[in-house]
VEXGU-41276 format. One record per residue (C-alpha): x, y, z. Coordinates in steps of 0.5 Angstrom, whole numbers, padded with zeros to 4 digits, always signed. Layout:
VEXGU-41276
X_Y_Z
...
This chain:
VEXGU-41276
+0010_+0054_+0036
+0014_+0049_+0033
+0022_+0050_+0032
+0027_+0047_+0027
+0033_+0043_+0030
+0036_+0042_+0023
+0037_+0046_+0016
+0032_+0044_+0011
+0035_+0042_+0004
+0032_+0044_-0002
+0029_+0037_-0005
+0024_+0037_-0011
+0021_+0030_-0011
+0014_+0027_-0012
+0010_+0025_-0006
+0003_+0022_-0005
-0001_+0024_+0001
-0007_+0020_+0005
-0011_+0023_+0011
-0015_+0017_+0014
-0013_+0012_+0009
-0016_+0017_+0003
-0012_+0019_-0002
-0011_+0027_-0003
-0007_+0027_-0009
+0000_+0027_-0012
+0004_+0033_-0010
+0012_+0036_-0010
+0016_+0037_-0004
+0020_+0043_-0003
+0025_+0042_+0002
+0026_+0037_+0008
+0030_+0036_+0014
+0031_+0030_+0019
+0025_+0033_+0023
+0020_+0034_+0017
+0018_+0037_+0010
+0015_+0042_+0006
+0010_+0040_+0001
+0007_+0044_-0004
+0000_+0042_-0003
-0005_+0048_-0004
-0013_+0047_-0003
-0012_+0040_+0000
-0017_+0042_+0006
-0011_+0039_+0011
-0011_+0043_+0017
-0007_+0044_+0023
-0005_+0038_+0027
-0008_+0033_+0022
-0004_+0026_+0022
-0002_+0024_+0015
+0001_+0019_+0011
+0007_+0021_+0006
+0009_+0016_+0000
+0015_+0019_-0002
+0016_+0016_-0010
+0023_+0014_-0012
+0021_+0012_-0019
+0016_+0014_-0024
+0012_+0008_-0023
+0010_+0008_-0016
+0013_+0002_-0014
+0019_+0004_-0011
+0016_+0008_-0005
+0017_+0010_+0003
+0012_+0012_+0007
+0013_+0016_+0013
+0007_+0019_+0018
+0007_+0026_+0020
+0003_+0032_+0023
+0001_+0038_+0019
+0004_+0044_+0023
+0003_+0050_+0019
-0002_+0051_+0013
+0000_+0056_+0008
-0003_+0058_+0001
+0002_+0054_-0003
+0002_+0048_+0002
+0004_+0045_+0008
+0009_+0044_+0013
+0009_+0037_+0016
+0013_+0034_+0022
+0015_+0027_+0022
+0012_+0023_+0027
+0018_+0019_+0028
+0025_+0020_+0025
+0026_+0015_+0020
+0033_+0013_+0018
+0030_+0008_+0013
+0027_+0015_+0009
+0034_+0018_+0009
+0038_+0012_+0007
+0033_+0011_+0001
+0034_+0018_-0001
+0041_+0017_-0001
+0045_+0021_-0006
+0039_+0026_-0007
+0042_+0029_+0000
+0049_+0026_+0000
+0052_+0033_+0001
+0047_+0034_+0007
+0047_+0027_+0010
+0053_+0023_+0008
+0054_+0016_+0009
+0054_+0014_+0017
+0050_+0020_+0019
+0045_+0019_+0025
+0039_+0021_+0027
+0036_+0021_+0034
+0032_+0015_+0032
+0039_+0012_+0030
């Protein structure tokens, strides 16, 4: 069983998922913390312990992205919970003002 070390913050953001280099489509995040994210991705065929790549899309054109690897730790009818393979300071810096109230400037993670 995986336990959270941080409180998830609501965040609706477009992401694209890949499994073994194969694109699974574009989905929405529901919430995020420094250790993982829940993605509303029903019927993707993802299974527990799949290692996936998540492209966080910061603009509508898909040119401003950040890629994060993660492991599927829970599968539900409405999506998957993903634990990041490693904490990413770069991801939270890129999220910037979207999570300002939760991760203000100067916030550090275990990877910092």
